[in-house]
matplotlib code that plots the C-alpha trace (Angstrom):
import matplotlib.pyplot as plt

x = [-35.0, -35.3, -34.4, -34.4, -36.9, -36.4, -39.6, -39.7, -42.7, -42.9, -43.4, -46.5, -48.0, -47.5, -44.2, -41.0, -39.7, -36.0, -34.2, -30.6, -29.4, -30.5, -31.1, -34.7, -36.9, -40.7, -43.6, -47.1, -49.9, -49.7, -46.9, -48.6, -48.8, -45.2, -43.9, -46.0, -44.6, -41.1, -41.5, -42.6, -39.9, -37.2, -38.4, -38.3, -34.8, -33.6, -34.9, -32.4, -29.6, -29.3, -28.0, -25.4, -26.0, -22.9, -24.5, -27.4, -27.3, -26.9, -29.4, -28.2, -28.4, -26.1, -26.5, -25.4, -25.6, -28.8, -28.5, -30.6]
y = [19.0, 19.2, 16.0, 15.0, 12.8, 11.2, 9.7, 7.4, 5.7, 2.1, -0.5, -1.9, 1.6, 4.2, 5.6, 4.4, 7.1, 7.2, 9.4, 9.7, 11.0, 7.9, 5.3, 4.7, 3.6, 3.0, 3.3, 4.6, 4.7, 8.5, 11.1, 12.2, 8.7, 7.9, 11.0, 10.2, 6.7, 8.0, 10.5, 7.7, 5.3, 8.0, 9.0, 5.4, 5.1, 8.3, 7.1, 4.2, 5.8, 9.6, 11.6, 14.3, 16.1, 17.2, 18.7, 18.3, 15.6, 16.9, 15.5, 15.6, 13.4, 11.8, 10.0, 6.6, 5.3, 3.5, -0.3, -2.5]
z = [-19.8, -23.6, -25.5, -29.2, -30.9, -34.4, -35.8, -38.9, -40.5, -39.5, -42.3, -40.6, -40.1, -37.4, -36.3, -34.6, -32.2, -31.1, -28.6, -29.5, -26.1, -24.3, -27.1, -26.0, -28.8, -29.0, -31.4, -31.8, -34.3, -34.6, -34.1, -30.9, -29.5, -30.5, -28.8, -25.7, -25.6, -26.1, -23.3, -20.9, -22.0, -21.7, -18.2, -17.0, -18.5, -16.8, -13.4, -13.7, -15.7, -15.0, -18.0, -18.1, -21.4, -23.1, -26.2, -28.6, -31.3, -34.9, -37.4, -40.9, -44.0, -46.6, -49.9, -51.1, -54.7, -55.7, -55.6, -57.9]

ax = plt.figure().add_subplot(projection="3d")
ax.plot(x, y, z, "-o")
ax.set_aspect("equal")
plt.show()
């Protein structure tokens, strides 16, 4: 099963990893560690809550005005 991962830099260092299909979130010091932790967290989640995939998430961006 192929799932999505969104990684963002954490303020304290490392990365926060999020899987939009399940909502699982974790972190790691490196991209590789964050992905490994996300895989493990998502596997545990899916053991309890099986997933029926309807489609892949769409990742895009948008802009907002700068605030002072």
